[in-house]
N, C-alpha and C positions, 0 to 999 in steps of 0.2 A: 568143650565137651561135645562130641559128635553125636548127631541125632539121626537115627535111621528112618525109613519111610513109616515104620510103625508110628513115630512121633507125629509125622505129617498126617497120618490118618486120623490120630487123635485131634489134630488141629482142624479137622473136617475136609481134608484134601484127598482126592480121589487116588486110590492105589494105582489106577490106570496111568497116572501122570508120573509115577515113579519109576517107570521102566524107560531107559536103563539106569535110572538114577538111584536104584535100590541101594547099591554099594557105594554110590557117589555121596549120598547124604550121610551115610555112615562108613565112609572110607576108612581104611586102616591108616593109622597115624603115620606120617612121614616126619621125621625130625627136621624142623625148619632150619634154614641156615642162619647163622649168627649175623648180626648187623654188618660186621666187617665182611662176611662172605657174600652179602648181597651185592656189594660193590668191591672190585678188586683192582682198581688202579694202583699199581705199585710204585711207590714214591721213591724207592731206593734204586730202581732200575736206571741203568744209563741209557742215553738216547740211541735208539736203533739196537738196543741190546737183544740178542736172540735168547728167547726163553724157552721155546719149544717148536718143533715142527710138526704139523698136524696134517697128515694125509687124510683124504675124505673118500668115501665111496658112493658120492652122488655128484650130480652136476654142479658146476660153478655158477649156475644161473645163467649160461649163454643164451638160453631162449629169452631171458628176461630182457637181454640187452637189445633185442629187436623191438622192444616196447609192445610186443603182442604175444606174451608168454601164455601157455596153456593153463597155468596154474599147478601143473605137475613138474617138479624138478627132476629130469632124467637126462641121461647122457654119459659121456666119458667121465671117468674118475678124475678128479681135480686135486690140486695140492695147494693149501693156503700158503704154504712156504713159512719162511722165518717170521715169528711173531715178535714185533717190536713194541716195547713200552718206553716211557718217556718220564724222567724224574720231574717231581713237583719241587717247586723252591723250598730250600730249608730256612728261609728268612725272608723279609720283605725285599722286594726288588724295586728298582728304578723303571718307571714306565711313562707312557704319555696318558694314562688315566690314573686317577687316585683311587684307591680301594682301601677302605678301612678293614683291618683284620677281624675275622669272626672269632669271637672268644670261644675257647673250648671246642672248636669244630672236631667232630668225630673222624677219625682216620677213614672210616668206611663210608662217609657221607657221599651220597650218589649225586655227582655232578653230571646230569644227564642231558642228552640231546635227541629229540626226535628228528630223524633225517630221512624220512620216507619218500620225499620228492627228488632225492638226489639223482637216481638213475634216469628218469624221464627227462630231468633238466639237461643232463648230459646228452642224452639222445637228441635233445633239441638244439644242441650246439653250445650250451652253457659251458664255460670252463671255469675251473676253481684255482686260486692261486695260494701260495704261502706268504709269510710276512716279508720275505724277500722279493716278492713280486714274480716268483717263478711258478709255473704251472705245477700242480701237485694233487695228489688224491686227497680229496676233501677230508676223508676219514683220518689221515694222517696229520692233517692241520687241526682237526678237533682234538685228537689225542695229545698233540703237542701243547695245546691250549688248556689242558687239565680235564677234558671230558673223559669220563671213565665208563660211560654206560649209553647205549644207542637204543633208542625206542623205534620200532618199526611197526606200522599198521599192516594187517593183513585182511583182504577182503577175498570172499570165496571165488567169485568168478566176475571180475569187473570188465566184462566184454560183451557186446551185443552178439546176436547170432551169425554175424559176418567178422567177428573177431576184431570189431573196432572198440578201442578202449574207452571207458567211460571218463578218464581224466583223474585229476587229483593224485597222480602218481601211478595209476593202473596197478595199485598194490596187492598182487596175488602172492601165492607162496614162492614162486620162482624169482619174483622181485625181491622178497624178504631174504631169499638165500643168497642172491647176488650182493646185495647190500649187507646182510649179516656177515658174509665171509670177509668182507673189507673191514667191517668194524672189529672182527675177531683178530685179524692180521695185525692190528695196531693196539692189541692189548685191551680192548673194551668189551665189557659184557654186553649182552643184548637182551632187550625186553620185547616179546612178541605180543603185540596188541591185536588180538582177534576181534573184529568187529562182528562177525557172524552175519554179514550182509554182503551184498555184491557192491556196495557203494558206501558212502558216509553213513555212520550210525552216531547219533547224539540225542539229546532230549527231545528234539522235535521230529525225529524220524528213526525208526528201527526196522527197516523193511527187511523181511526174510529173504534170504537168497532165492533166486530163481528157482533152483531145483528143490527147494523146501516149500514153496508157495502152497502146494495142494495138501501138505501134510498137517495132520492134527498135532497137538502139543507133544503127545508121546512119540510121535514119528520124528519131530524135530529133535527131541532128546537123543534118539538113537543117531539121527544125521550129525548132530552137534559132536556127540562123543567120538564118532568115526572120523569126522573132519578134523577135530582137534588132535587126535591121536595120530593120524596119518600124516598131517601136515607138520606136527612138531617132530616126528621121526624122520621126516625128509630133511628138516632143517638142521637137525642135529647130526644126521648122516653126513650133511655137507660140511660139517666141521664147525658150525656156528656155535659160539659159546653162550648159549642161552641161560640166563640166570633167573628171569621172571617171565611170567606169562599172564596177561590180562586176558581173563574170560568175559569179554563184552566191553563196550566202550560207551561211557556215560549213559548208563542204562537206567536213570531215574524213572523213566516212564514206559519201559518195556524192553524187549530184547527179541531179536529175530522174528518180529511180527506178532509176538505174544505180548499182552498188557496185563493180564490177570497174575497177581503175585504168585499164587502156586505153581503156575506154569513157568514163570521166570525163575522161581527158586529152583525147580527141577533142571531147567536148562543149565543154570549155574552149577548145580550138582553133578550133571553130565560131563560139563567141561572141566571141573575140578578133578573128577575121577580119572579122566583121560590124562591130564597133566601128571597126577600122582603116579599112575601105572608106567607112564613113559619115563618118569624120574627114576623110579625104581629099576625099570629095565636098563636104563643108561647109566645108573649109578650116580645121578647128579641130584643136587638139592635145588630144584627149580621152585621158586616161590610162586604161589598163586595169588593173584591180585584181582579184586573186583573194582570197578571203576565208576564213579559218580561226579557229577557236577553241582551246580547251585549251593557252593559251600556257604554263601552268605545267608542261607536258611538253616541255622543251626539246629533247629528242632526238627526239620525235615530230615537232615543227615542223621540225626539221632534215632529217629524212626526207622530209616533204612537199615541201620546197623542192628537194631533191635529185631527187625524182621529176619535179618540174615542169621542171627543168633537162634531166634525162635524156630526157624526153618531148618537149622542144623547144616548150613552151607559150609563146607570144608574150605577155608581160605587163610592166607597168611597176612596179606597186606590190603588194607583199604586205600585205594588210590583216588585222589581227589584232582579235579581241575581248579586252577586258582588263577584268574586274570584279574590283577589288581584294578584294572579301569572297568571291570565289569562286576566283580564278586566280592566287594568289600575290602576290609581292612586286614593288615597283617595280625592285628590282635584277634579279630574274629577267627582268622584262619588257626591261630594257635589255640583258641578255645575248642574249636571243633576237633582238632588233631588230638589234643589231650583227653578230650571225652572219649574218643574213640580208643585211645590207649588204655586209658584208666578204667573205663566201664566195660569195654568188651575184650581187652587184653589183646588187641590186634596192633600190628605195625601199620604205619601211615606213610605214605609218599605223595609228594606233589607231582602228579602225572603230566600236568601241562601248565605252562605259564609262558609269559612274554611281555615284551615292551618295545616300543618304537624308538628308532634313532633318528628318524627324519619324518617330515610331513610330506615329503615328495611321493608321487606315485611312479612306480619304475616301469609299468608295463601298459599303461592306459586302462587298467581295470581298476576300479575304486578299491581303496583300501578299508579293511574291516576297523582299524583305529586310524582315524584320520591324522592324529598327531596335533591337532589344533585346540578345538573346544572340548575335547574329551580326554585330556590328559589328566594324570593323578597330580593333585596338589603337591608341589615340591619337586617335581620331576619334568624336565622338558623332553621335547623330541630331539635328543642329542645322543651322541655316542657316550658321553660321560654319564648321563642320566640313565641310559639304558643299562650300563654296567652297574651303577649305583642302585638301581631298582632290583636287579637280579642279586646283587650282594645282600640287600636288605631283606629280600624275600628268604634267601638262603640263610641268613643269621636268624631270622625269626622261626624258620622251621627247625633248624638246628637247636635253638633254644627249647622248642616244644617237643624235642625228641623224635622228630620226623626223620625217616631214612634218608631223605634227599629230594632233589628237585629235578624234573625233566623240562627243559625248555623246548617249547613246540616250533618245530619246523624253522630252526635257525639257519638252514641251508637253502630255503626255498626262495630263490632270488629270481628277478624277472628273465623272461625269454623275449629278447628283441627290445627295441626301443619304446618308449611310451607313446611316440608319435606314429608308430608303424602299425600296420594291420597284422597282428601276431596270430590271428585266428587259424589260419592253416596249420602252423607249427603246433599250437594247442591241441587242435583236433587230431593231428596225426600221431603225435607222441603222448598226449595225455598230461601235458605240463602246466595246463590251466587247472583251476580248481574242479571244472567240470567240463566235458565236452557235450556236443549235441546228441552224440550217441546214447548218453545216458537219460535222454528225455522220456523214453518209454518206461525205464525202470524207476525214475524219480521225476514224474511230471510237474510236481508242485514247486520244486526248487531248481534242479538241474535243467529241467525242460524250459524254464522261464528265463533263468539267469545265468546260464553256462558262459564261460569266459575264462579270463586269465587268473593270475594269483592276486589275492587280496591281502597277502602277508608280507610282501617284499620289503616293505618299510619296517618290519619287525624282525627281519633276518639279522643274522650277525656277521654277514658278508655284504659288501656294497653291492650296488647294481652290476658292477663288472665282475664280480666273483673274488674280490680281494677281501681278506679277513679284516673285520673291524677291530680296533684296539679292545672294544668291550668284550670280545669272545675270549680274552685272557683273564676275564673275571674269575672263571672257574679254577684257573691256576693260582690266582692270588688270593682265594678265599681265606686260607688258613693264616697266611702271615701278612697279607696286604700288600699294597704297591703304593710307592712315593711318586710324586710327579711335580714338576714346577707349578707354582700357583697360576691358575689361568681361570678365566670367566667360563663358566659353563653355560649360563643363559641369563638373560635379562627379562623378567616376567613382563608381559604386555600390561599397560596400564589401562584401567577401565574407569571412567568417571561418568557422572550424570549431572545434568543441569536443568534448571527450570526453563520452560519456555519464557522467552523475554529476558532470560538472565545473562550475566556476563560469563564468557568462557575463560576460566583461568586454570591453566594446567599446572601441575606439580613442578617445582624447580629441580627436585631431586628424585632419582628412581633407584629401586632395589637392583642390586647386582649379586648374583649367586655364583660362587666360585666352586671349583671342582672339589674342594675338600669340605665344603659346607660349613666351614668353621670361621670364615673371614667374610661373611656377607656384610655389606655396606651399601650406603646411599651415595650415589655419584651424580653430579650435576649433569642435566641434559638441556640441550637447547632445541625447542620446537620450531616447526615451520610456521612462521608468524602469518605469512600470507595464506596458508591452508585454514588457520584458525579464524582470521578475518573473513573468510569466505563463507563460514558457516551461518546458516540462516536460523537465527534462535526465535523468529516469530511464531514458529509451528514446530511440532515434534518432528523428530528424525534421528538418524544414525549416521555418524561420520567416523573417518579414519584419518589420523594425523600422524605423521612420522617425526621423529626427532633424531638427534645424534649426540653421542657422548664426545668428550674432547678427542678420543682416539679415532672417532669416526664411526664407531658402532652404532648401528641403527636401532632405535627404540620405536615401538608401535603404541598408539594410544587409541583406544576405542572410546568415542564419546557418544553418548545418548542425551538428546535433547527431549524432555518429556515433561508432562504434567506430574510433577512431584507431589505426593501427599505428605504435607508438613505436619500432619497429626501424629503425635507419638502413640504407639499401641492402638491404632485406630479401631481395631476389631476385637480388642480385648484378649487376644490369644496368648499374649505374654503374661506370666504369673505376676510380674511387677506391675501394678495398676496405680502406683503413687502419683502418677502424672495427672490422674483424674480426681477431681475434687467433688465429692458427693455431699449435698446438704438436703435436709428433709425437716419437715414440721412434725412435732409429735415426740413421743417416747421411742417408737419402733421404727426402725429403718425399713421401708417398704421394698427396697431394692437389694439386688446381690448380682454378682458376676456368675452367671449360670452356665454350667458345662452341659450343653444339650444341642447336639447339632441340628435337631428338627426345629428348635426355635432361634437358630442363628441364621443371619443371612448368608455369611460365608463362615467357614471354619466350624469350630464346635462351642465357641464361648460367645455370649452376648450378654448386655446389660439388661437385667430382668426387674420387672415391677409387678407388685401384686397388693391390692389394697386391703383384701380381706374384709373385715366387718366394719371398717370405717373409711371415711374419706382420707385421701393422701394428697400430699403436696410435696415434690422433690425437684432436685436439679442435679445435672452432672455437667462439669465443665472442665476446659483446660486453657491455661494461660501461655501465651507466647511473649517473649521479650526481644528475639533476635531475628525477626523476619526481615527479609529484604523488602524495602519499600516497592509497592505496586498494587495492582488490582488482583484481588483474590475472590475465589468462589468457594462456598461452603455447602456441603450436602450431608445427609445422614439417611439411614433406613430404619424404619420402625414398622411394627406390627402388633396386633392385640385385638381386644374386643370388650364388649359390655360397658362402653362408655356412654354416659348421659350427655343430653345436648348441651349442657353448661360446662362441660369439661374443657380445659384449656390445655392444649399441647402446642409447644412452640420450639422451633430451632431459632437460635439467637447467636448474635455477634456483637461484641462491645469493643469500639476502638475510639480513642481519645474522649472517652466519657459518653459517647453516643451509642445508642443501641439499635440494631436492626433485627427484626424478628419476622419469622415465616410460620404462621399458624398451620397446622395440619390435624388430621383425625385419623385414628385406626379404627378398622371396622370388623376384622375377623382374622382368625389364625392364617398365617402365611400369605395374607394379602398385604404385601409390603408397600409402604408409602415411602416416597423419596422427596421430602421437602429440600428445598434449595435456596440459598441466598445468592443471587448471580454476581452481585459487585459488592466488594468490601474494599475499601481504599485504605491501605496501611502507609503511614508516612514515617512514623518513628520506631517501627519494628515490633510494636506491642499489640496484641490482640487477645481477647478472650472469647472462646466459643462454647456453646453448650446446647442442651435440651432441658426445658422444664415442663413440668406436667402438674396439673391440679385436677384431680379425678375424683369420682365418686366411689363408693364402696363396691367391692366385687369386680372391679376393673383390672385388666391385666395386660401384660405384653412384653416386648423386648426392643431394645434399641441396638443398632449394630453399624459398623463400617462408616465412621465419620470420615469425610474427605475434604481437605482444604488445598486447593491448587492456586498457584500464582498464574493467572491468565494473560497479564499484559503489564507493561511498565506503569 
């Protein structure tokens, strides 16, 4: 149900902020496209089939090819020419990657790619190739690989006063036209992603365009409406087949310099109104999308959707960024998507996702996802795992009724070698994520960290521009792809040992195959000399390599540390059966209390309270399999109202002999740390604990037992 600004006024929002959004918030209904219409990759077409010829009456984007476009597409009339489409497989195919088919994949499922950096990369000398190793338009390669939708960001004016580009693609309107025409030529629809900024817009920053900086919220509504309508008209006049428009990019915390919700909502209304009017004028069903991130916060996303409904924002698609290495699980993504669809009756699309295929750095500028210790469990930094990850995200999205998935910047590959100084090229053509020219506009980020591309190891082309086998995942989604059984990766081994202990590495390691169905353990031979060189007399971190029978290398990360041998030492785990509590009298004066203020760490501590009578109790744990050696025992305790004759002891019993360390608690949060420095264990058995005999009204907590082996 659409709501006009009368509704906004009832919500306490100034009518002044509703101009020109008055008709935007209550815009005339435009019939939304069906799910199939949102995505129009034609499966029945033959390769290079001519489906239509589209003359245009605006520039082909020649200005953009210079790398310093004005933001206005103007010039001679151009002709996109023959539009080619490419068939999808009608069954499983043989490939070099294994892809499990996605059950009941919708025919209109969006298999999208953000390709916003292509033009500046090409201007910087980058070349793209096809699967046969021949140089080819990258958009043709994308279409041949099953991509049916291209997403292009648009900034208002990404140039300084001297015409120097801010970088990150220099993505003005003219650039969108040049790239959009190429996408259209190969049968792909286009999503225009208006950031309403002159540079990157995301949850951290939503800078207003330079031309809007002195405007109030109402003035920005006017400017945003005009910019959206004029820009979209130019793009459509150039023959670009626009099927979706994002009005804002990751706008969780604001938009175009505005942070107050009423102002942001009115900006959205203005953008939606402009898109609706252009859609009607050109006779197109262009879907309006709003875009947010932080999908891991399901409650937060629900509040956003509720605000959009309450403010009467007219939109079709709730777009979400979802990066599995940052944003939670597929299951949570599905929960969020289903809630949006069921509760608010809106379509959902994954507007951004990605995964790495290597841990290498292609251009000497650090990667956002290193591909080492930040990987998702079950997925390596490999071409196969990249394909498997995207297949799994698409499968989960399809199961949840999501329209589809856009892969973010799969064509953004390095400019120059990692060992070279590529700064002059990044600066001139804008092929790095930011140039120094953006410093005045974005001083807190671009001004400090400008440089190359941090995404090259997540591209779907290698560093030299050749398509990876994983790019074909889009083509194989419906029916899958078979491949000879092959090792995808061998997970690194991580082990910990006590100081003074022996280093014994596993004889077998896990091997993960491309089809994930034949995982097994395989014998490994470790570097014995490297193991012998490890000094176990003190803590430290070590790396040892090994090899499988076929020579494949395996890595082992070794930590020599003071291991705490106490089970559930701070009582945080619900199972406390390893602790034996004994007490005198009919009533147990102790409990496992959940109260962070009374715990040394965490939220749980062993609590005691004597009430109106004296108390006597103990808590202990037994060990039967300790490695012989010298151990050290300690605990933390706090409390108060103890009489002088109260007895509090930390104790250890070994071979029938007891060692005890008396202590006293004095007041709340004054933590005492009694320690028994040397306990000699010979046969593996040991009992540790705390006992107390206290007067009435005494109280306190015990927490964080520690038992370390300190020497042989």
